[in-house]
C-alpha positions in Angstrom: 42.4 -46.5 44.5 41.5 -43.0 45.9 41.7 -42.5 49.7 39.1 -40.3 51.4 41.6 -38.0 53.2 40.0 -35.4 55.5 42.8 -32.9 54.4 41.6 -33.3 50.7 38.0 -32.4 51.8 39.3 -29.3 53.7 41.3 -28.2 50.6 38.3 -28.6 48.3 36.0 -26.7 50.7 38.6 -23.9 50.8 38.8 -23.7 47.0 35.0 -23.5 46.8 35.0 -20.8 49.4 37.6 -18.9 47.4 35.7 -19.3 44.2 32.5 -18.0 45.8 34.4 -15.0 47.2 35.7 -14.2 43.7 32.2 -14.5 42.2 30.9 -12.2 44.9 33.8 -9.8 44.2 32.9 -9.8 40.4 29.2 -9.2 41.1 30.0 -6.3 43.3 31.9 -4.5 40.5 29.3 -5.0 37.7 27.9 -1.5 36.8 25.9 -2.5 33.7 22.5 -0.7 33.4 19.5 -2.4 35.1 21.8 -5.1 36.7 20.5 -6.6 39.9 22.1 -9.3 42.0 18.8 -11.3 42.0 19.4 -11.9 38.2 22.6 -14.0 39.0 22.1 -17.8 38.6 24.4 -20.8 39.1 25.3 -21.1 35.4 26.6 -17.5 35.5 28.9 -18.5 38.3 30.2 -21.4 36.2 31.3 -18.8 33.5 33.3 -16.9 36.2 34.8 -20.2 37.5 36.2 -20.8 33.9 37.9 -17.4 34.1 39.4 -18.3 37.5 40.8 -21.7 36.7 41.4 -21.8 32.9 44.8 -20.3 32.0 43.6 -19.8 28.4 40.5 -17.8 29.3 41.5 -14.2 29.5 38.2 -12.2 29.6 34.7 -12.0 31.0 31.9 -9.8 29.8 28.7 -9.0 31.7 25.7 -7.0 30.5 21.9 -6.8 30.7 19.7 -6.9 27.5 17.4 -3.8 28.0 14.7 -5.3 25.8 14.4 -8.7 27.4 15.8 -7.8 30.8 18.1 -10.9 30.6 21.5 -11.1 32.2 24.3 -12.1 29.8 27.6 -13.5 31.1 30.2 -14.9 28.7 33.8 -15.4 27.9 35.7 -14.9 24.7 33.7 -12.6 22.4 31.8 -9.6 23.8 28.0 -9.2 23.1 27.2 -7.7 19.7 26.0 -4.1 19.9 22.2 -3.9 19.5 19.3 -1.8 20.6 19.1 -3.7 23.9 22.9 -3.8 24.6 23.9 -0.3 25.7 26.9 -1.0 28.1 29.2 -3.9 29.0 31.2 -4.6 32.2 34.5 -6.3 31.3 37.2 -8.2 33.3 40.6 -9.0 31.7 43.6 -11.0 32.9 46.9 -12.0 31.4 47.0 -15.3 29.6 48.3 -18.2 31.7 47.3 -16.8 35.1 45.1 -18.5 37.6 43.1 -16.2 39.8 42.9 -16.3 43.5 41.3 -14.0 46.1 44.7 -12.6 47.0 45.9 -11.6 43.5 42.6 -10.1 42.1 43.6 -6.5 42.5 47.0 -7.0 40.9 46.1 -9.3 38.0 42.5 -8.4 37.0 41.6 -5.3 35.0 37.9 -4.3 35.0 35.6 -1.5 33.9 32.4 -0.6 32.2 32.2 0.7 28.6 29.3 2.4 26.9 28.7 0.9 23.5 27.1 4.1 22.0 29.2 7.1 23.0 27.7 10.6 23.0 29.4 13.9 22.7 28.9 14.6 26.4 30.5 11.3 27.4 33.5 11.8 25.1 33.9 15.4 26.5 34.0 13.9 30.0 36.6 11.4 29.0 38.7 14.0 27.3 38.7 16.3 30.3 39.0 13.8 33.1 41.3 11.2 31.5 43.1 12.4 28.4 44.1 15.9 29.5 45.7 15.0 32.9 47.5 11.9 31.5 49.1 13.9 28.7 49.5 17.5 29.5 50.2 17.1 33.2 52.6 14.2 32.6 56.3 14.9 32.9 57.2 12.2 30.4 56.1 14.4 27.5 58.5 17.1 26.3 57.2 20.7 26.1 57.3 21.1 22.4 55.2 18.0 21.8 52.7 19.3 24.4 52.5 22.7 22.7 52.0 21.1 19.3 49.3 18.8 20.6 47.5 21.5 22.7 46.5 23.5 19.6 44.8 20.5 18.1 43.3 19.6 21.5 41.7 23.0 22.1 40.2 23.2 18.7 38.8 19.8 19.0 37.5 20.5 22.6 35.8 23.7 21.4 33.9 21.9 18.7 33.1 19.0 21.1 31.8 21.4 23.7 29.5 22.9 21.2 28.2 19.5 20.0 27.7 18.3 23.6 25.3 21.2 24.3 23.3 21.1 21.1 20.7 18.7 22.6 19.9 21.1 25.4 19.5 24.0 22.9 21.9 26.1 24.9 25.3 27.5 23.9 28.3 26.8 26.1 31.6 28.6 25.4 34.7 26.5 25.7 37.2 27.5 28.4 40.7 26.0 28.6 41.3 24.0 31.7 42.7 26.0 34.7 45.4 23.4 35.2 47.4 24.8 32.4 49.4 28.1 32.4 46.9 30.1 30.4 45.8 32.1 33.5 49.3 32.9 34.6 49.7 36.3 33.0 53.4 36.5 33.7 54.2 33.3 31.9 51.9 33.9 28.9 52.6 37.5 28.1 55.4 36.7 25.7 54.5 33.1 25.0 53.4 33.4 21.4 52.2 29.8 21.2 49.8 30.2 24.1 48.5 33.5 22.7 47.9 31.9 19.4 45.9 29.1 21.1 43.9 31.7 23.0 43.2 33.6 19.8 42.0 30.3 18.2 39.6 29.9 21.1 38.4 33.5 20.7 37.9 33.0 17.0 35.7 30.0 17.8 33.7 32.1 20.3 33.1 34.8 17.7 32.0 32.3 15.1 29.8 30.5 17.7 28.1 33.6 18.9 27.5 34.9 15.4 25.9 31.6 14.4 23.6 32.0 17.3 22.7 35.6 16.5 22.0 34.6 12.8 20.2 31.3 13.6 16.7 32.9 13.4 17.3 34.0 9.8 18.1 30.6 8.4 16.6 28.2 10.9 15.2 25.3 8.8 13.9 23.3 11.7 11.1 25.8 12.3 9.7 25.5 8.8 6.1 24.4 8.7 5.8 24.5 12.5 3.0 26.3 14.4 3.1 29.6 16.3 3.8 27.9 19.6 7.0 26.4 18.2 7.9 29.9 17.1 7.2 31.1 20.6 9.3 28.3 22.2 12.1 29.1 19.8 12.2 32.8 20.8 12.0 31.9 24.5 14.8 29.4 24.2 16.8 32.0 22.1 16.2 34.6 24.8 17.5 32.3 27.5 20.4 31.3 25.4 21.5 34.8 24.6 21.3 35.8 28.2 23.4 32.8 29.1 26.1 33.6 26.5 26.2 37.2 27.8 26.8 36.0 31.3 29.5 33.6 30.1 31.3 36.5 28.3 31.4 38.4 31.6 32.7 35.6 33.7 36.2 35.8 35.2 37.6 33.1 32.9 36.7 35.2 29.8 37.9 38.4 31.4 41.3 36.8 32.2 41.7 35.6 28.6 40.7 39.0 27.2 43.3 40.7 29.5 46.0 38.4 28.2 44.9 39.1 24.6 44.9 42.8 25.3 48.4 42.8 26.8 49.6 40.8 23.8 47.9 43.4 21.6 45.8 40.7 19.8 43.3 42.0 17.2 40.7 39.5 18.4 40.2 41.2 21.8 37.9 43.9 20.6 35.6 41.6 18.4 35.0 39.5 21.5 34.1 42.6 23.5 31.9 43.8 20.7 29.8 40.6 21.0 28.1 42.0 24.2 26.4 44.7 22.2 25.1 42.3 19.6 23.9 40.0 22.3 22.1 42.7 24.1 20.3 43.7 20.8 19.4 40.1 20.1 18.1 39.7 23.6 15.8 42.7 23.2 14.5 41.4 19.9 13.8 37.9 21.4 12.0 39.5 24.4 9.9 41.6 22.0 9.0 38.5 20.0 8.1 36.5 23.0 5.9 39.3 24.4 3.7 39.5 21.2 3.7 35.8 20.3 2.2 35.0 23.7 -1.0 36.7 22.3 -1.5 33.5 20.3 -1.2 31.2 23.2 -4.9 31.5 24.1 -6.3 30.8 20.6 -3.8 27.9 20.2 -5.0 26.3 23.5 -8.6 26.7 22.4 -7.8 25.3 19.0 -6.4 22.1 20.6 -9.8 21.4 22.1 -12.0 21.9 19.0 -13.3 19.5 16.5 -12.6 20.1 12.8 -16.1 21.5 12.3 -15.7 24.0 15.1 -12.3 25.4 14.1 -13.7 28.1 11.7 -15.2 29.9 14.7 -11.7 30.6 16.0 -10.1 31.9 12.8 -11.1 35.5 13.1 -9.5 35.6 16.6 -6.2 34.3 15.1 -6.2 37.0 12.4 -7.0 39.8 14.9 -4.0 38.7 17.0 -1.8 38.6 13.9 -3.0 42.0 12.9 -2.2 43.4 16.4 1.3 41.8 16.2 1.9 43.3 12.8 1.0 46.8 13.9 2.8 46.9 17.3 5.7 44.4 17.2 9.1 45.7 16.1 10.1 42.2 14.9 6.9 41.4 12.9 6.2 44.7 11.2 7.1 43.4 7.7 4.9 41.6 5.2 7.4 38.7 5.0 7.2 38.2 8.8 3.4 38.4 8.8 3.2 35.9 5.9 5.4 33.5 7.8 3.2 33.9 10.9 0.1 33.1 8.9 1.8 30.1 7.4 2.5 28.9 11.0 -1.2 29.3 12.0 -2.1 27.3 8.9 0.3 24.6 10.0 -1.3 24.6 13.4 -4.8 24.3 11.9 -3.6 21.5 9.7 -2.1 19.7 12.7 -5.4 19.9 14.6 -7.3 18.6 11.6 -5.0 15.7 11.1 -5.4 14.8 14.8 -9.1 14.0 14.1 -8.4 12.0 10.9 -7.9 8.3 11.3 -6.3 6.5 8.4 -7.3 3.2 9.9 -11.0 4.4 9.8 -10.6 5.5 6.2 -9.0 2.2 5.1 -10.8 -0.3 7.3 -13.4 1.5 9.5 -16.5 3.5 9.4 -16.7 5.3 6.1 -19.6 7.7 7.1 -17.7 9.2 10.0 -14.4 9.3 8.0 -16.0 11.2 5.1 -17.7 13.6 7.5 -14.4 14.4 9.2 -12.6 14.9 5.8 -15.3 17.2 4.5 -15.1 19.2 7.7 -11.3 19.5 7.2 -11.8 20.7 3.6 -14.4 23.3 4.7 -12.0 24.4 7.4 -9.2 25.0 4.9 -11.5 26.9 2.6 -12.9 28.9 5.5 -9.4 30.0 6.6 -8.6 31.4 3.1 -12.0 33.1 2.9 -11.6 34.6 6.4 -8.1 35.9 5.5 -9.4 37.5 2.3 -12.2 39.2 4.1 -9.8 40.5 6.8 -7.5 41.8 4.0 -10.3 43.7 2.3 -11.5 45.2 5.7 -8.0 46.3 6.7 -7.2 47.9 3.4 -10.6 49.6 3.2 -10.0 51.2 6.6 -6.5 52.3 5.6 -7.9 54.0 2.5 -10.5 55.8 4.6 -7.8 57.0 6.9 -5.6 58.0 3.9 -2.7 55.8 5.0 -2.0 53.5 2.1 1.5 52.6 3.3 0.1 50.3 6.0 -2.0 48.2 3.6 -1.9 44.5 4.1 -0.3 43.5 0.8 0.5 39.9 1.3 0.7 38.5 -2.3 3.0 35.7 -1.4 1.5 32.6 -3.1 3.2 30.3 -0.5 1.0 31.6 2.4 -1.7 29.0 1.7 0.4 26.6 -0.3 0.5 24.0 2.5 -3.2 24.5 3.3 -4.1 24.0 -0.4 -2.0 20.9 -0.5 -3.8 19.6 2.7 -7.2 20.3 1.3 -6.2 18.4 -1.9 -4.9 15.5 0.3 -8.3 15.3 2.1 -10.0 15.3 -1.3 -7.8 12.4 -2.4 -8.8 10.5 0.8 -12.4 11.2 0.1 -11.9 9.6 -3.3 -10.4 6.6 -1.6 -13.5 6.4 0.7 -15.8 6.6 -2.4 -13.8 3.8 -4.0 -14.3 1.7 -0.8 -18.0 2.4 -1.0 -17.9 1.3 -4.6 -15.8 -1.8 -4.4 -16.3 -3.0 -0.8 -18.9 -1.5 1.4 -22.2 0.1 1.8 -22.0 3.7 3.0 -22.6 2.9 6.6 -20.8 -0.5 6.7 -17.4 -1.5 8.2 -15.1 -4.4 7.6 -12.0 -5.9 9.2 -11.1 -8.6 6.8 -12.3 -10.2 3.5 -14.8 -12.5 5.3 -17.0 -9.5 6.2 -17.0 -7.8 2.8 -20.4 -7.0 1.4 -21.3 -9.1 -1.7 -24.7 -8.7 -3.4 -26.8 -11.8 -3.8 -27.6 -12.6 -7.4 -30.3 -15.0 -8.6 -30.7 -17.0 -11.8 -28.4 -19.6 -13.2 -25.4 -17.3 -13.6 -25.7 -15.8 -10.1 -22.8 -17.6 -8.5 -20.5 -16.7 -11.4 -21.4 -13.0 -11.0 -20.8 -13.1 -7.2 -17.4 -14.7 -7.8 -16.5 -12.0 -10.3 -17.6 -9.2 -7.9 -15.5 -10.8 -5.1 -12.4 -10.8 -7.3 -12.9 -7.1 -7.9 -13.3 -6.5 -4.1 -10.2 -8.5 -3.2 -8.2 -6.7 -5.9 -9.3 -3.4 -4.4 -8.4 -4.6 -0.9 -4.8 -5.2 -2.1 -4.6 -1.5 -3.1 -5.9 -0.4 0.3 -3.3 -2.6 2.1 -0.6 -1.1 -0.1 -1.6 2.4 0.9 -1.8 1.4 4.5 1.8 0.1 4.4 3.4 3.3 3.0 6.5 4.2 4.9 5.6 7.9 5.2 2.7 9.8 6.7 -0.1 10.2 4.2 -1.5 13.2 6.1 1.8 15.1 5.6 0.8 17.6 2.9 4.5 18.3 2.1 5.2 14.6 1.3 5.6 14.6 -2.5 5.8 10.8 -2.8 2.1 10.6 -2.2 1.4 11.9 -5.7 3.0 8.8 -7.3 1.3 6.4 -4.9 -2.1 8.0 -5.3 -1.8 8.1 -9.1 -1.0 4.3 -9.0 -4.2 3.9 -6.8 -6.3 5.9 -9.3 -5.0 3.8 -12.2 -5.8 0.6 -10.4 -9.3 1.9 -9.5 -9.9 2.7 -13.1 -9.0 -0.8 -14.1 -11.4 -2.1 -11.4 -14.0 0.2 -12.8 -13.5 -1.4 -16.2 -13.7 -4.9 -14.7 -17.0 -4.1 -12.8 -18.5 -2.5 -16.0 -17.7 -5.7 -17.9 -19.3 -7.8 -15.2 -22.5 -5.6 -15.3 -22.6 -5.7 -19.0 -22.0 -9.4 -19.2 -24.7 -10.2 -16.6 -27.4 -8.1 -18.2 -26.5 -9.1 -21.8 -27.6 -12.7 -21.1 -31.0 -11.7 -19.7 -33.8 -11.1 -22.1 -36.6 -10.9 -19.6 -37.5 -7.4 -18.5 -38.3 -8.3 -14.8 -35.1 -10.3 -14.4 -33.0 -7.6 -16.1 -34.5 -5.0 -13.8 -33.8 -7.1 -10.7 -30.1 -7.3 -11.7 -30.1 -3.5 -12.5 -31.5 -2.8 -9.0 -28.8 -4.9 -7.4 -26.0 -3.3 -9.3 -27.4 0.1 -8.6 -26.8 -0.5 -4.9 -23.1 -0.7 -5.5 -22.9 2.0 -8.2 -21.2 5.1 -6.7 -18.3 6.1 -9.0 -19.0 8.1 -12.1 -17.9 5.3 -14.5 -20.2 2.8 -12.9 -23.1 5.2 -12.8 -22.5 6.0 -16.5 -22.5 2.2 -17.2 -25.8 1.8 -15.2 -27.4 4.6 -17.3 -26.3 2.9 -20.5 -27.7 -0.4 -19.3 -30.9 1.2 -18.4 -31.1 2.7 -21.9 -30.4 -0.7 -23.4 -33.2 -2.1 -21.2 -35.6 0.4 -22.7 -34.4 -0.8 -26.1 -35.2 -4.4 -25.0 -38.7 -3.3 -23.9 -39.2 -1.5 -27.2 -38.4 -4.7 -29.1 -40.8 -6.7 -27.0 -43.5 -4.1 -27.6 -42.9 -4.4 -31.3 -43.2 -8.2 -31.0 -46.4 -7.9 -29.1 -47.8 -5.5 -31.7 -46.8 -7.9 -34.5 -48.5 -10.8 -32.7 -51.6 -8.7 -32.2 -51.8 -7.5 -35.8 -51.4 -11.1 -37.1 -53.9 -12.8 -34.8 -56.5 -10.3 -33.7 -59.0 -11.6 -36.3 -58.5 -15.2 -35.2 -56.8 -15.3 -31.8 -55.2 -18.6 -30.6 -57.9 -19.7 -28.2 -58.2 -22.8 -26.0 -61.0 -25.3 -26.8 -63.1 -24.2 -23.8 -62.7 -20.4 -24.4 -65.6 -18.5 -26.1 -64.8 -16.4 -29.1 -65.7 -13.0 -27.7 -64.5 -13.2 -24.1 -61.6 -15.5 -25.0 -60.3 -13.0 -27.6 -60.6 -10.3 -24.9 -58.6 -12.5 -22.4 -55.9 -13.0 -25.1 -55.7 -9.3 -25.7 -55.7 -8.7 -21.9 -52.8 -11.1 -21.5 -50.8 -9.1 -24.1 -51.8 -5.9 -22.3 -50.6 -7.3 -18.9 -47.2 -8.2 -20.3 -46.8 -4.8 -21.9 -47.8 -3.0 -18.6 -45.6 -5.2 -16.4 -42.6 -4.4 -18.6 -43.5 -0.7 -18.5 -43.9 -0.7 -14.7 -40.4 -2.4 -14.5 -39.0 0.4 -16.7 -40.7 3.1 -14.6 -39.4 1.6 -11.4 -35.8 1.6 -12.6 -33.5 3.2 -9.9 -31.3 4.5 -12.7 -32.2 7.9 -14.1 -31.9 7.9 -17.9 -31.2 11.5 -18.9 -31.1 11.1 -22.6 -33.9 9.3 -24.5 -36.3 10.3 -27.2 -39.6 9.2 -25.6 -40.3 6.7 -28.4 -40.8 3.9 -25.8 -43.5 5.8 -24.0 -45.3 6.5 -27.3 -45.2 2.9 -28.5 -46.4 1.7 -25.0 -49.4 4.1 -25.1 -50.3 3.2 -28.6 -50.1 -0.5 -28.0 -52.1 -0.3 -24.7 -54.8 1.8 -26.5 -55.1 -0.7 -29.3 -55.4 -3.7 -27.0 -57.9 -1.9 -24.8 -60.0 -0.9 -27.8 -59.9 -4.4 -29.1 -61.3 -5.7 -25.8 -64.0 -3.1 -25.8 -65.0 -4.0 -29.3 -65.4 -7.7 -28.4 -67.5 -6.7 -25.5 -69.7 -4.5 -27.7 -70.1 -7.4 -30.2 -71.3 -9.6 -27.4 -73.8 -7.1 -26.2 -75.2 -6.9 -29.7 -75.8 -10.6 -29.6 -77.7 -10.2 -26.3 -79.8 -7.3 -27.6 -82.9 -9.5 -28.5 -83.0 -11.4 -25.2 -84.6 -10.7 -21.9 -84.4 -12.3 -18.5 -87.9 -14.0 -18.8 -87.1 -15.6 -22.1 -83.8 -17.0 -20.8 -85.6 -18.4 -17.7 -88.2 -20.1 -19.9 -85.4 -21.8 -21.8 -84.7 -23.7 -18.6 -88.2 -25.3 -18.7 -87.1 -28.3 -20.8 -86.3 -31.9 -19.8 -83.0 -32.9 -18.4 -82.3 -35.7 -20.9 -82.8 -36.5 -24.6 -81.8 -39.2 -26.9 -78.9 -38.3 -29.1 -80.7 -39.9 -32.1 -84.4 -40.6 -32.7 -85.5 -43.9 -34.4 -87.0 -47.3 -34.1 -84.3 -48.6 -31.8 -84.6 -45.6 -29.5 -83.6 -47.8 -26.5 -80.2 -48.4 -28.0 -79.4 -44.7 -28.8 -77.0 -42.9 -26.5 -78.2 -40.3 -24.0 -77.3 -36.5 -24.1 -77.8 -33.6 -21.8 -80.7 -31.5 -22.9 -79.3 -28.1 -21.6 -80.0 -25.2 -23.9 -76.9 -24.4 -26.0 -77.5 -20.7 -26.2 -78.0 -20.4 -22.5 -74.8 -22.4 -22.0 -73.0 -20.1 -24.4 -74.2 -17.0 -22.5 -73.1 -18.5 -19.2 -69.6 -19.4 -20.5 -69.2 -16.0 -22.1 -70.3 -14.2 -19.0 -67.9 -16.3 -16.8 -64.9 -15.4 -19.0 -65.8 -11.7 -19.1 -65.9 -11.9 -15.3 -62.3 -13.2 -15.3 -61.1 -9.9 -16.8 -62.2 -8.2 -13.5 -62.9 -5.0 -15.3 -65.8 -2.7 -14.4 -66.1 -1.8 -18.1 -67.0 -5.4 -18.9 -69.8 -5.9 -16.3 -72.4 -8.6 -16.8 -75.5 -7.1 -18.6 -78.8 -6.8 -16.6 -80.6 -9.0 -19.1 -78.6 -12.1 -18.2 -77.8 -11.1 -14.7 -80.6 -13.3 -13.2 -79.6 -16.4 -15.0 -75.9 -15.8 -14.3 -76.7 -15.8 -10.6 -77.9 -19.4 -11.1 -74.7 -20.3 -12.9 -73.2 -22.3 -10.0 -76.5 -24.1 -9.4 -76.9 -24.9 -13.0 -73.4 -26.1 -13.2 -74.0 -28.6 -10.3 -77.2 -29.8 -11.9 -75.4 -30.3 -15.2 -72.6 -32.2 -13.5 -75.2 -34.5 -11.9 -77.0 -35.1 -15.2 -73.8 -35.8 -17.0 -73.0 -38.5 -14.4 -76.2 -40.3 -15.7 -75.3 -39.6 -19.3 -71.7 -40.9 -19.0 -72.8 -44.0 -17.1 -75.6 -44.9 -19.6 -73.4 -44.4 -22.6 -70.6 -46.4 -21.1 -73.1 -49.3 -20.5 -74.2 -49.2 -24.1 -70.6 -49.2 -25.2 -69.9 -52.2 -23.1 -73.0 -54.1 -24.4 -72.1 -53.4 -28.0 -72.8 -56.5 -30.1 -74.8 -58.2 -27.3 -77.3 -55.4 -26.5 -80.2 -57.5 -27.8 -79.6 -60.0 -25.1 -80.2 -57.3 -22.5 -83.0 -55.6 -24.3 -85.4 -56.1 -21.4 -83.0 -54.7 -19.0 -82.4 -51.7 -21.1 -86.1 -51.1 -21.4 -86.4 -51.3 -17.7 -83.6 -48.7 -17.4 -85.3 -46.4 -19.9 -88.4 -46.6 -17.9 -86.5 -45.5 -14.8 -85.1 -42.6 -16.8 -88.4 -41.5 -18.3 -89.0 -38.7 -15.8 -85.8 -37.0 -17.0 -87.2 -37.1 -20.6 -90.6 -35.7 -19.7 -91.3 -34.3 -16.2 -88.0 -33.1 -14.6 -86.9 -29.8 -16.0 -83.7 -27.7 -15.6 -85.7 -25.3 -13.6 -86.7 -28.0 -11.2 -85.3 -27.8 -7.7 -81.9 -29.2 -7.1 -83.2 -31.6 -4.4 -85.5 -33.3 -6.9 -82.7 -33.6 -9.5 -80.4 -35.0 -6.9 -82.9 -37.6 -5.8 -83.5 -38.5 -9.5 -79.8 -39.0 -10.1 -79.3 -41.1 -7.0 
């Protein structure tokens, strides 16, 4: 049983206070980047407690993840190096020890290490830590120090050079003053020290010569603009002045005096560097002076759109010409060619700034194609402006009799990058045209496959055609996504990998062309109706942009003409076989009915021809046979109708309006048969058959709605009564049908109803004698009722 002793509680509180003091001590010595004390949580303190109380725990690592801004505190294994872990604060103790606030300074080793060391950080460690602990130490014998010093100074010279590369400045390595190099009395006859100073001098000579020759083989400036050239010469001028100042500093003068006293052969080469540096500084200053002439045009260039750049090209060439004539450093054709190449690179850079690959692949095609065409025009205008300037300059030199100053720049590499950029823009325009063909209308945009434009097709195979077109579009979108995921910049005209990727895109596009051609051919092959085929042709024409598809459309339009030609031949064959006895309906008259039949053929022929003429596809190569057959067939059908009309007029030649009106003066009814049992004979309408034939014929001629087939004046009067006569005839036929139906129902028993039939005939007698077809409609209506 545990006893609650107040002394135990006091001991526990004291241990807790000690632990918190140690935790506070640890936090105060954490120097990891972005560490703040507010990040510290209770679970972090628990990790420190484990280091304090566990004899087997010997280390503690603390860092901050720069990406997530998360504090990491752990024992055992340090954090793995990554982009977010840049430095770690460590605490180390001997195994078996338990920490207390009193023994921290004696038992715990701590510090902060940088995971990724730089040349500057290593240089600092070497100078501040390694050199004092080795060369100032009395535990090392002199021979070991001398042997190690040679290696140390060679390494430090290279390390100093590397540490200053990022700042684009050259720093000469000077041995530390803590050694005996600067004690002339002790170094005069110390051959080892003199050799080490000679090694340092050799490094200086090599280092300065490299700087002086750097402008001749500087690769980093290739394909850069004139402003990069200007910055290079400005930096070079500052660097050369800085080196010259270092060579005249007391440290170097002391080393040179030691070498002179030792009669070293490297003293004079070091002194000779001053003259070379002075000449290089003058060259750099001259280059800076003249290259600043291009600052103004370059600043204006950065503000212009691609279409506005050609207006600035002449100003560039005038500045280059001025530099060529007056600059001591750019007075050769090679230097001027290099300067023109840099201006070309600057123009290309400004053009590429306005080109958006995302717009080309997924955005507004119209704007993208306009920008690319402007860039192509800009590249061609630059070459044209240069050629015009060359001709002008050389003509002036010839007039002045000074042919030595001709601008003879025949280097084919001057416009190599510009030509490659123009070709790259042309390739991107081809991609835009492919997008127009396989995905979009010219002014459309799309973000994903749900918004892709798909034409709407009718007929029974419409859904199948739409699915096939969508397959082509999705396959093209795969190619676009592949180009969008390329690891390099497509707009970099010097990137040779583009040629292979673009050729793969072109081959895939050709395959898609073939697929779309097969879809078009398969869709039109199944349609034998001109109007339906023309409807499909118009839909496909909306998406026909690439040459292969346009050629396919022209071929299909030609085949459509062939289909129309065969239909015309079929119509001609039908006309030739049936024009003597046309296939008429029972209610159609011979003359007008035959004309209507011919007019129907004529309408079919004309509709097909109108469809052919309205084709959006221009057929460049055809022999005109379709048009000839159409004209001949239309002429034959028209003449046939006119002949039928003429035949009808000949039949009406002996008639006049008065005679036709007199033919209406006959009774409404008559018995179908005359005889003894006249009562039992059926009724019939007593309308004049010839008048009826004339009315029917005239009605059918009116259906043609042709001024050439107008109703003749002889029958015009009775034709005006056609509707009235029709109503009268319908009323009379009601009586006729009712009477005849009654006789039919009384068949076999009619004699039983003979008296009734006689009474009925008596009621109908006015229709047999008094009421005529010319009688007023009211009277006939009353009679019928």
